[in-house]
N, C-alpha and C positions, 0 to 999 in steps of 0.2 A: 844076021847080026844078033848077038846074044842080048836078051833083055837086061837092062840095068835096074837096080832098085832106086826108086824115086825118093829123093830126100829134099827137105826144106832147110835151106841154108839160112843161117842167121847172120847178122852183122858181126863183123870181127870184133866190134866193141863189147859185145855181150860176153858175160861171164860163162864159161863152159859149164860151170856147176848148175846154172840156171836152165840148162837144156836136158831134156829127158828123151832118150832115143828109144823108139818102139820098133816093131818088125817092119812096118811100111814107111813111117815118117818120124821125124824128130819133133816133139811137142815142147813149145816154150812155156814154162811155168811163170805166171805173173807174180811179181813180188807183193807181199802183204803190205797193207796201209802203214805208212810211216807214223811214228809217235807224234802227238801234238806238241807244238813248240810252246815256249814259255809266254810269248806275246799273245798267242791265241787264248791261253788260259787266263791271262790277265784281262783280256777284253771280255770273255764270258763272265768273269767274276764282277766286272763293272756293271754289265747288263743285269745280272741277277740282283746285284745290290741296289740298283735304281728301281727295279721292279718291286723289290721288298719295301723300299721307301714309299712308293706310290700306294701300295696295299696298306701300309700303316696309316697314311694320310687319309685314305678313303674310310678306313675303320674308325679314325678319330671323328670325322665328319658325321658318320652314321650314329656314333654315340652321342654327339651333341644334339643331333636331330631327335634322337630317342629321349634324351633328357628334357628337351623342350616340349615334346608332345605328351609325355607320360602324365605330368600334372593336370593338363587339360582333360586328358582322357579319364583320369580318376575323379576329377571334379564333375564331369558330366555323369559318370556312373553314380556318384554319391547323390547328386541332385535328381537323378532319375529322369533326366530331360530326354525327350524324344520329339521327333518331328512327325506331325501328322497333318496332311493337307498343306505342306510347305510352311507351317507356322510352328514355332517352338513353344511348347507349353511349359510354364513354370509353376511350381507349387506355391500357393499363397502362404506367406508366413503368418503364423497365428500371432498377430500383434495386438490382441485385445488386452487392455490394461488389467493387470492382476488386482483383484479386489483385496482390500485390507482385512485380514482375518481378525485383527485385534479388537475391532469394534463390534464384531459379531458375538463376542462372548458376553456372558451375564455380568453386569456391573454389581459391585459389592458395596459401594459407598457413594455419597454425593460428589466427592471429588472426580470419580470416574464418570459420573453422569455429566458433570460440567465439561470434563475433557472431551467426551464423545460429542456433546452438543456443539462445543466450539469447532470441532473437526467438521461436522456436518454443515455448520454455518459457513465455514471457510470454503468448503466445496460448493455450497449453494451460491455464494457470491461469484464463483467462476462459471457454473453452469446455468444458473438462474432457473434450476428445476430441482424440486425436492426428490422426485422419483429417481433422477440420475444420481443425485448426490447420495442417496441412501444405497443405491445399487453399487456405486463405486466403492463405498466404504463397507459393503456387505452387512448392512444393518437394516432391520425392518422399520418401515416408516411409522407403524403403529407404536413400536417400542419407543421411538423418539417422542411421539405425541404423549405417551403415558408419563414420561420422566421430564418433559420440557418445562413444566412449572418449577421443578427443583432447580434446574440450571438458570432459568430466568430470574429467580429469586436471588440466587448467589451472585449472578452477574450484575443484577440491579443493585445489590447491596455494596458491590465493589465500585459503584459508579461507572460501570463499564458501558460506555456509549460507543456506538460505531465510530471507529476512527476513520476519518476521511483524509485523503491525501490533500496537502496544502497546494492550493493552486498558485501557479506562478503569475500572480496578478501584478501588473505594472501599477505603480503608484499614480493615483488619479491626480490630475492637476487641480490646483485650488481655484475654484470658480469665483470665490468671494472677491478676489483682487481684480477680476476682470470686469466688475461692475463700475458704474460711474460713482466717483467719490463726491460727497456733498459738502464737506468742511475740511479744515486744516488737519484736524485729528485723524481723519481717515487717510489723508495723504501721508501723514507721518507713519501711520501704522503700515500701510502698503510699502512705503519706502524702507522701513526696517526689515520687513519680510524679504524684500529683494536683496537688501544688503546681506542678510543672513545667508541667503542661497548663494550669493556671489562669493562669499568667503569660503564656501564649500566647493563650488565649481570653478571659480576664477574665470568666469565667462558671463558677460552681460546677456548675451543671446540665450544661453542655456538657462540662466536664472529667470529671465522673463518668460521663457517658454514653459519652464516648470510651474510657474505661478499663473500661467494663462493671462499675462498682461503684456500690452504692447510697450516696446522700448521707448517709442516716441512719447507715449502717455507719461512714462516716468520722467523723461527729459523735460516735458512741459511743466511738471509740478515739483521737480527736484529742488528748486530754489526755496520753496516753502518748507520742505522737510529739513533742508540743511540749515536754515536759519533757526528753526525751532530746536533742532538737535545741538547746533553750535551754541546757542544761547543758554542751554541748560546749566544750572549751577553758577552762572555768572551774570553780571548786570551790564547789559549793552544798551540800556535805555528801553523805552516802551516799544514793544513789538507792534507791527501793524495789526489793527483790529479787523476781524472779518465780520462783515455786515451780512445778516441773514437776508437771503434773496439774491445776493451777489454770486457770481460764478467763480469757480476756482481759478479759471484763466485770468480773470481780471485781478484777482487777489495776488496771483503770481507776479503780475506787473507791478503791483504795489510793494511787494517784497523785494523786487529788483531795485526799485528806487530807494527803499530803505537800506539795502546793502551797499549801494554805491555811496551813501552818505555815512556809513559806518565802517571806517577803515579797519578797526581792530577786529570786528566780527569777520570781515572779509579775509583777513590774514589767518585767523584761527581756522576758518573753513578750508583754506588752501593747505594748512599744516595737517589737518585731519585727513584730507584726501591723500596727501603724500604718505600718511601712516596707515592707509587703507581703512580708515574709520568711516569713510564716506564713499559713495560710489564714484568711480572715475568717469564722469560724463559731463558734457557741456549742456548749458542751459538752452532751451528753446522756448520761444514765445509765439503765440498766435498773433497774426496781424489784425 
């Protein structure tokens, strides 16, 4: 039986142009890759666009971090700070007070001497030390001593005494009215003082406290003062006579009896109280 040439048959669906026949067999040539579609291109474009956006965002964050760290780095470089032994060493600032050069020059007239002397005096009041005062003003202490007499004569001629700050002293209460009164004149004097203070404060408690006198003491002797003040300039009869050796309390009871029998004087005293010419207080008497 004669030998036949072996062949590889392809499917009928294949294109004859894609088959290449050789001496012994027919070789099928694979078709080249097809062109990418529009959908695939659009997908690749979206991926590249998103990657580009992420890179830009990362770049922005890195720039912000750089801007935040650079000033600190430059500050440390300027200060020359370094760490040794775990501690940061900082240079000490030269905070020594600058001395005044104006007072170190040679003075030409008495006015300059007085001016320099006053400056040293002002500094001395602050430091309480001549050495420190002269050092601060850059002036020699011996120079001040040589010309001090000139400044002292000029300051003394001006009547320049050391000015002292006015102390905020509270007005002292009057101790004279806190003593025991001996006669009607003292009673009237104390009553008028309390009345004057009352017109200013409009308070009996404050008025008595300012004069260091008890309010009850004023009430016990008020009738004496009111009779004497109310009877001034008018004739209401003979006023009760104070007998030496008698107490003011007993004399107040005598004045009460006199006022009860003198209606005109009583009406005038009430009118004066309404007009704030007398103290608005009731009488008191010891039993």
